[in-house]
One Martini backbone bead per residue (centre of mass of N, CA, C, O) as a GRO file, in nm:
protein
   76
    1MET     BB    1   7.906   5.365  -0.806
    2THR     BB    2   7.706   5.120  -0.920
    3LYS     BB    3   7.393   5.048  -1.041
    4THR     BB    4   7.225   4.745  -0.959
    5ILE     BB    5   7.010   4.482  -1.081
    6LYS     BB    6   6.870   4.216  -0.898
    7THR     BB    7   6.710   3.913  -0.990
    8ASN     BB    8   6.441   3.690  -0.945
    9GLN     BB    9   6.163   3.494  -0.974
   10LEU     BB   10   6.001   3.683  -0.752
   11ASN     BB   11   6.079   3.994  -0.802
   12ILE     BB   12   6.307   4.047  -0.612
   13ILE     BB   13   6.492   4.338  -0.531
   14THR     BB   14   6.840   4.431  -0.554
   15LEU     BB   15   6.950   4.758  -0.434
   16ASN     BB   16   7.205   4.860  -0.278
   17ASN     BB   17   7.153   4.647  -0.039
   18LYS     BB   18   6.841   4.647  -0.106
   19THR     BB   19   6.516   4.523  -0.041
   20TYR     BB   20   6.244   4.460  -0.277
   21ILE     BB   21   5.893   4.449  -0.279
   22PRO     BB   22   5.623   4.345  -0.460
   23PHE     BB   23   5.332   4.537  -0.573
   24GLN     BB   24   5.021   4.570  -0.639
   25LEU     BB   25   4.774   4.795  -0.626
   26HIS     BB   26   4.574   4.591  -0.458
   27GLN     BB   27   4.829   4.505  -0.241
   28LEU     BB   28   4.862   4.736  -0.075
   29PRO     BB   29   4.915   4.853   0.209
   30SER     BB   30   4.751   5.045   0.444
   31TYR     BB   31   5.049   5.202   0.509
   32TYR     BB   32   5.154   5.332   0.238
   33GLN     BB   33   5.144   5.648   0.300
   34ASP     BB   34   5.388   5.620   0.532
   35ILE     BB   35   5.583   5.567   0.305
   36PRO     BB   36   5.849   5.674   0.169
   37LEU     BB   37   5.949   5.757  -0.149
   38SER     BB   38   6.256   5.665  -0.108
   39GLU     BB   39   6.133   5.346  -0.046
   40GLN     BB   40   6.024   5.359  -0.351
   41PHE     BB   41   5.910   5.201  -0.666
   42LYS     BB   42   5.837   5.188  -1.020
   43LEU     BB   43   5.785   4.864  -1.214
   44LYS     BB   44   5.603   4.709  -1.434
   45GLY     BB   45   5.333   4.751  -1.239
   46TYR     BB   46   5.510   4.783  -0.980
   47THR     BB   47   5.553   4.821  -0.628
   48TYR     BB   48   5.845   4.895  -0.458
   49ILE     BB   49   5.937   4.795  -0.125
   50ASN     BB   50   6.114   4.826   0.143
   51LEU     BB   51   6.168   4.589   0.376
   52ASN     BB   52   6.241   4.771   0.624
   53GLU     BB   53   5.976   4.934   0.613
   54LEU     BB   54   5.784   4.705   0.662
   55LYS     BB   55   5.911   4.613   0.937
   56SER     BB   56   5.859   4.891   1.095
   57PHE     BB   57   5.532   4.810   1.123
   58ASN     BB   58   5.495   4.521   1.245
   59LYS     BB   59   5.437   4.328   1.004
   60ASP     BB   60   5.315   4.056   0.831
   61ILE     BB   61   5.472   3.976   0.503
   62THR     BB   62   5.468   3.668   0.417
   63THR     BB   63   5.143   3.684   0.399
   64PHE     BB   64   4.796   3.739   0.250
   65ASN     BB   65   4.672   3.465   0.331
   66LYS     BB   66   4.410   3.378   0.553
   67TYR     BB   67   4.450   3.044   0.515
   68LEU     BB   68   4.773   3.013   0.629
   69ASP     BB   69   4.721   2.991   0.966
   70GLY     BB   70   4.577   2.693   1.037
   71GLN     BB   71   4.242   2.778   1.021
   72TYR     BB   72   4.123   2.603   0.802
   73THR     BB   73   3.798   2.596   0.649
   74PRO     BB   74   3.574   2.478   0.467
   75SER     BB   75   3.368   2.595   0.230
   76LYS     BB   76   3.042   2.589   0.066
   0.00000   0.00000   0.00000
């Protein structure tokens, strides 16, 4: 079985039927230390973490922008 890397515009990588989400160093989730090293790798300045591992922590990973929850009020 050959290992292939498929990428798309968002830099989400599919490797051996597993999906990996990219994070920059300052974007890593607070529970990063609890994720096993076998479920992550580093490539070109990004840390890629297995999507299934992220979901196992029951966290919403769809957005990290606090203003996208529909409660936005303009600041002064």
